[in-house]
LUMMIBA-221449 format. One line per field, with one value per atom (N, C-alpha, C): residue number from 0; atom name; x, y, z negated. Coordinates in Angstrom, 1 decimal, always signed. Layout:
<sites>
resi = c(NUM,...) .
name = c(CA,...) .
X = c(X,...) .
Y = c(Y,...) .
Z = c(Z,...) .
</sites>
This chain:
<sites>
resi = c(0,0,0,1,1,1,2,2,2,3,3,3,4,4,4,5,5,5,6,6,6,7,7,7,8,8,8,9,9,9,10,10,10,11,11,11,12,12,12,13,13,13,14,14,14,15,15,15,16,16,16,17,17,17,18,18,18,19,19,19,20,20,20,21,21,21,22,22,22,23,23,23,24,24,24,25,25,25,26,26,26,27,27,27,28,28,28,29,29,29,30,30,30,31,31,31,32,32,32,33,33,33,34,34,34,35,35,35,36,36,36,37,37,37,38,38,38,39,39,39,40,40,40,41,41,41,42,42,42,43,43,43,44,44,44,45,45,45,46,46,46,47,47,47,48,48,48,49,49,49,50,50,50,51,51,51,52,52,52,53,53,53,54,54,54,55,55,55,56,56,56,57,57,57,58,58,58,59,59,59,60,60,60,61,61,61,62,62,62,63,63,63,64,64,64,65,65,65,66,66,66,67,67,67,68,68,68,69,69,69,70,70,70,71,71,71,72,72,72,73,73,73,74,74,74,75,75,75,76,76,76,77,77,77,78,78,78,79,79,79,80,80,80,81,81,81,82,82,82,83,83,83,84,84,84,85,85,85,86,86,86,87,87,87,88,88,88,89,89,89,90,90,90,91,91,91,92,92,92,93,93,93,94,94,94,95,95,95) .
name = c(N,CA,C,N,CA,C,N,CA,C,N,CA,C,N,CA,C,N,CA,C,N,CA,C,N,CA,C,N,CA,C,N,CA,C,N,CA,C,N,CA,C,N,CA,C,N,CA,C,N,CA,C,N,CA,C,N,CA,C,N,CA,C,N,CA,C,N,CA,C,N,CA,C,N,CA,C,N,CA,C,N,CA,C,N,CA,C,N,CA,C,N,CA,C,N,CA,C,N,CA,C,N,CA,C,N,CA,C,N,CA,C,N,CA,C,N,CA,C,N,CA,C,N,CA,C,N,CA,C,N,CA,C,N,CA,C,N,CA,C,N,CA,C,N,CA,C,N,CA,C,N,CA,C,N,CA,C,N,CA,C,N,CA,C,N,CA,C,N,CA,C,N,CA,C,N,CA,C,N,CA,C,N,CA,C,N,CA,C,N,CA,C,N,CA,C,N,CA,C,N,CA,C,N,CA,C,N,CA,C,N,CA,C,N,CA,C,N,CA,C,N,CA,C,N,CA,C,N,CA,C,N,CA,C,N,CA,C,N,CA,C,N,CA,C,N,CA,C,N,CA,C,N,CA,C,N,CA,C,N,CA,C,N,CA,C,N,CA,C,N,CA,C,N,CA,C,N,CA,C,N,CA,C,N,CA,C,N,CA,C,N,CA,C,N,CA,C,N,CA,C,N,CA,C,N,CA,C,N,CA,C,N,CA,C,N,CA,C,N,CA,C,N,CA,C,N,CA,C,N,CA,C,N,CA,C) .
X = c(+46.7,+45.4,+45.0,+44.2,+43.6,+42.3,+41.5,+40.0,+40.0,+39.6,+39.6,+38.4,+38.2,+37.4,+36.6,+37.1,+37.0,+35.4,+35.8,+34.8,+34.4,+33.9,+33.0,+31.1,+30.5,+29.0,+28.5,+27.6,+26.9,+25.1,+24.8,+23.4,+22.4,+22.7,+21.5,+20.9,+19.7,+18.5,+19.2,+19.1,+19.4,+19.1,+20.2,+19.9,+20.1,+20.5,+21.0,+22.5,+22.8,+24.3,+25.5,+26.3,+27.2,+27.4,+27.2,+27.9,+29.0,+28.9,+30.3,+31.2,+32.0,+32.1,+33.9,+33.9,+35.3,+35.7,+36.7,+37.1,+37.9,+37.9,+38.6,+40.1,+41.1,+42.5,+43.0,+42.4,+43.1,+43.0,+44.1,+43.7,+42.4,+41.5,+40.5,+40.2,+39.4,+39.3,+37.8,+37.2,+36.2,+35.1,+34.3,+33.1,+33.5,+34.6,+35.1,+34.2,+34.0,+33.3,+34.0,+33.8,+34.9,+34.6,+33.5,+33.4,+32.3,+32.0,+30.9,+30.7,+29.2,+28.6,+27.6,+27.9,+27.0,+26.2,+25.0,+24.3,+23.9,+24.5,+24.5,+23.2,+23.2,+22.6,+21.1,+20.8,+19.7,+19.9,+18.8,+18.9,+19.3,+20.3,+20.2,+19.0,+19.1,+17.8,+17.5,+16.3,+15.9,+17.1,+17.3,+18.2,+19.9,+20.1,+21.5,+22.2,+23.3,+23.7,+25.4,+26.4,+27.6,+28.3,+29.1,+29.8,+31.4,+32.1,+33.5,+34.3,+35.4,+35.9,+37.2,+38.0,+39.4,+40.5,+41.5,+42.7,+43.8,+44.6,+45.8,+47.0,+47.9,+48.4,+49.9,+51.2,+52.4,+52.8,+53.5,+53.6,+54.8,+56.4,+57.4,+58.3,+58.7,+59.5,+61.0,+61.3,+62.3,+61.8,+60.2,+59.6,+58.9,+59.5,+59.5,+58.3,+58.6,+57.6,+56.4,+56.2,+54.9,+54.5,+54.9,+54.6,+53.2,+52.1,+50.5,+49.8,+50.4,+50.0,+49.3,+47.8,+47.3,+48.1,+48.0,+48.7,+48.5,+47.3,+46.4,+46.9,+47.1,+47.8,+49.0,+49.8,+51.3,+51.6,+51.3,+51.1,+50.9,+49.6,+49.5,+50.3,+50.9,+52.2,+53.9,+53.8,+54.7,+54.5,+53.5,+53.3,+53.6,+52.7,+53.0,+54.6,+55.2,+56.9,+57.4,+57.3,+57.7,+57.6,+56.0,+55.8,+56.3,+56.7,+56.9,+58.8,+59.5,+60.7,+61.5,+60.8,+61.3,+60.8,+59.6,+59.4,+59.2,+58.7,+58.7,+59.9,+60.9,+61.9,+63.4,+63.4,+64.4,+63.9,+62.6,+62.5,+62.0,+61.0,+60.3,+61.4,+62.5,+63.0,+64.1,+64.2,+64.5,+63.8,+62.7,+61.7,+60.8,+61.3,+60.6,+59.2) .
Y = c(+17.0,+17.1,+15.8,+15.1,+13.7,+13.5,+12.5,+12.4,+11.3,+11.4,+10.2,+9.3,+8.1,+7.6,+6.6,+6.2,+5.3,+6.6,+7.8,+8.5,+9.3,+8.9,+9.6,+9.6,+10.6,+10.4,+11.0,+10.1,+10.0,+10.6,+10.5,+10.9,+10.1,+8.7,+8.0,+7.2,+7.2,+6.4,+4.7,+4.1,+2.5,+1.5,+1.2,+0.1,+0.6,+1.8,+2.3,+2.4,+1.7,+1.4,+3.0,+3.2,+3.9,+4.4,+5.9,+6.1,+5.9,+5.9,+6.3,+7.4,+7.9,+9.2,+9.6,+11.0,+11.4,+12.6,+12.9,+14.2,+14.8,+16.5,+17.3,+17.2,+16.7,+17.1,+17.9,+18.9,+20.1,+21.0,+22.1,+23.4,+24.1,+24.4,+24.8,+26.3,+26.5,+28.3,+28.3,+29.6,+30.0,+29.3,+28.7,+28.0,+27.0,+26.1,+24.8,+23.7,+22.8,+21.6,+20.8,+20.3,+19.5,+18.1,+17.2,+16.1,+15.7,+14.5,+14.4,+13.1,+12.8,+11.9,+11.1,+9.4,+9.1,+7.8,+8.1,+7.2,+5.8,+5.6,+4.5,+5.4,+6.5,+7.1,+7.5,+7.2,+7.7,+9.2,+9.6,+10.9,+10.4,+11.4,+11.4,+10.8,+10.4,+10.2,+11.3,+11.6,+12.8,+13.0,+14.3,+14.0,+13.6,+13.5,+13.0,+14.6,+13.9,+15.3,+14.9,+14.6,+14.1,+15.2,+14.4,+15.3,+14.6,+15.2,+14.6,+14.9,+13.9,+13.6,+14.1,+15.4,+15.4,+15.3,+14.8,+14.3,+14.8,+15.4,+16.2,+15.1,+14.8,+13.8,+14.5,+13.4,+13.8,+13.4,+14.1,+13.4,+13.8,+13.7,+13.9,+12.4,+12.4,+11.0,+11.0,+12.0,+12.0,+10.9,+11.4,+10.5,+9.5,+8.4,+7.4,+6.3,+6.6,+5.6,+6.3,+7.4,+8.5,+8.7,+8.5,+9.2,+8.5,+9.5,+9.3,+8.7,+9.0,+8.8,+10.1,+10.1,+11.4,+11.8,+13.4,+14.0,+13.8,+13.5,+13.2,+12.1,+11.2,+9.7,+9.8,+10.5,+10.8,+11.7,+12.4,+13.2,+12.2,+11.4,+10.9,+9.9,+9.6,+8.5,+9.0,+10.1,+11.2,+11.3,+11.6,+12.1,+10.9,+9.8,+8.4,+7.9,+8.2,+8.0,+9.1,+10.0,+11.2,+10.9,+10.4,+10.2,+8.8,+7.9,+6.4,+6.9,+7.3,+7.5,+8.3,+9.3,+11.0,+10.9,+11.0,+11.2,+9.8,+8.6,+7.7,+6.7,+6.7,+6.3,+7.1,+8.5,+9.5,+10.5,+10.7,+11.5,+11.3,+10.1,+9.8,+8.9,+8.1,+7.8,+8.7,+10.3,+11.0,+11.3,+11.6,+11.9,+10.9,+9.9,+8.7,+9.2) .
Z = c(-58.4,-58.5,-57.5,-57.9,-57.3,-58.0,-57.0,-57.5,-58.2,-59.7,-60.1,-60.2,-59.1,-58.6,-59.7,-60.6,-61.9,-62.6,-62.7,-63.2,-62.7,-61.3,-60.6,-60.9,-60.7,-61.1,-60.1,-59.6,-58.2,-58.3,-59.5,-59.5,-58.7,-58.5,-57.7,-58.7,-58.0,-58.6,-58.7,-59.6,-60.5,-58.8,-58.8,-57.4,-56.1,-56.0,-54.7,-54.5,-53.4,-53.1,-53.4,-53.6,-53.5,-51.8,-51.6,-50.2,-49.9,-48.1,-47.9,-48.0,-48.3,-48.8,-48.4,-47.7,-47.3,-48.2,-48.6,-49.3,-48.4,-48.4,-47.2,-48.5,-47.5,-48.1,-47.9,-46.8,-46.6,-47.7,-47.3,-48.5,-48.3,-49.5,-49.4,-49.4,-48.7,-48.8,-49.0,-49.5,-49.8,-48.6,-49.4,-48.0,-47.4,-47.7,-47.2,-47.8,-46.7,-47.6,-48.0,-49.3,-50.4,-50.0,-49.7,-49.3,-48.3,-47.8,-46.9,-47.4,-47.2,-48.0,-46.5,-46.4,-45.5,-46.3,-45.9,-46.6,-45.6,-44.8,-43.6,-42.7,-42.3,-41.5,-41.7,-43.5,-43.8,-44.6,-45.0,-45.8,-47.4,-47.9,-49.4,-49.8,-51.2,-52.0,-52.7,-53.1,-53.8,-55.2,-55.7,-56.7,-56.4,-55.6,-55.0,-55.7,-56.6,-57.3,-57.5,-56.5,-56.7,-57.7,-59.0,-59.6,-59.6,-58.5,-58.6,-59.7,-60.1,-61.3,-61.2,-61.3,-60.8,-61.7,-61.4,-63.0,-62.3,-63.1,-62.7,-63.2,-62.1,-62.1,-61.8,-62.4,-61.9,-60.9,-59.6,-58.4,-58.3,-59.0,-58.7,-58.7,-57.2,-57.0,-58.2,-58.7,-59.9,-61.1,-61.5,-62.4,-62.3,-61.6,-61.0,-62.1,-63.2,-64.4,-64.6,-64.5,-64.5,-63.4,-62.5,-61.1,-60.7,-60.3,-60.1,-61.3,-62.6,-63.5,-64.3,-64.8,-65.5,-66.3,-66.4,-66.9,-68.9,-68.9,-70.5,-70.8,-69.7,-70.3,-70.5,-69.7,-69.9,-71.3,-71.4,-72.6,-74.0,-73.7,-75.0,-75.3,-74.4,-74.4,-74.7,-74.3,-75.0,-76.4,-76.8,-78.1,-79.0,-78.5,-79.2,-79.4,-78.3,-78.4,-79.6,-79.5,-80.3,-81.9,-82.3,-83.4,-84.0,-83.1,-83.2,-83.6,-82.8,-82.3,-83.1,-83.3,-84.1,-85.4,-85.5,-86.7,-87.7,-87.5,-88.3,-88.8,-87.3,-87.3,-87.9,-87.8,-87.9,-89.4,-89.2,-90.4,-91.6,-91.5,-92.8,-93.7,-93.5,-94.3,-95.1,-94.8,-95.2,-96.5,-96.4,-97.5,-98.0,-98.6,-99.2,-100.4) .
</sites>
């Protein structure tokens, strides 16, 4: 599992810069902080409501071509490969 930075939703007012943040990478237990946010010493704006987006990834050294790739993306690519190579190229010619 990793943090999907591109899909983060901060709940910040328009024009306010993204805070400096740190993610707790230690194993979590009930009550552990998940993240810390620094607004350069200022208080967070009213309504600040971060929604971290997590992403499940393949992280196996043996799977170098898909390592650190989102599982959904990997499964979509596998499905496309199956549709093209198995269904279209192997079976469709048998059933015109």
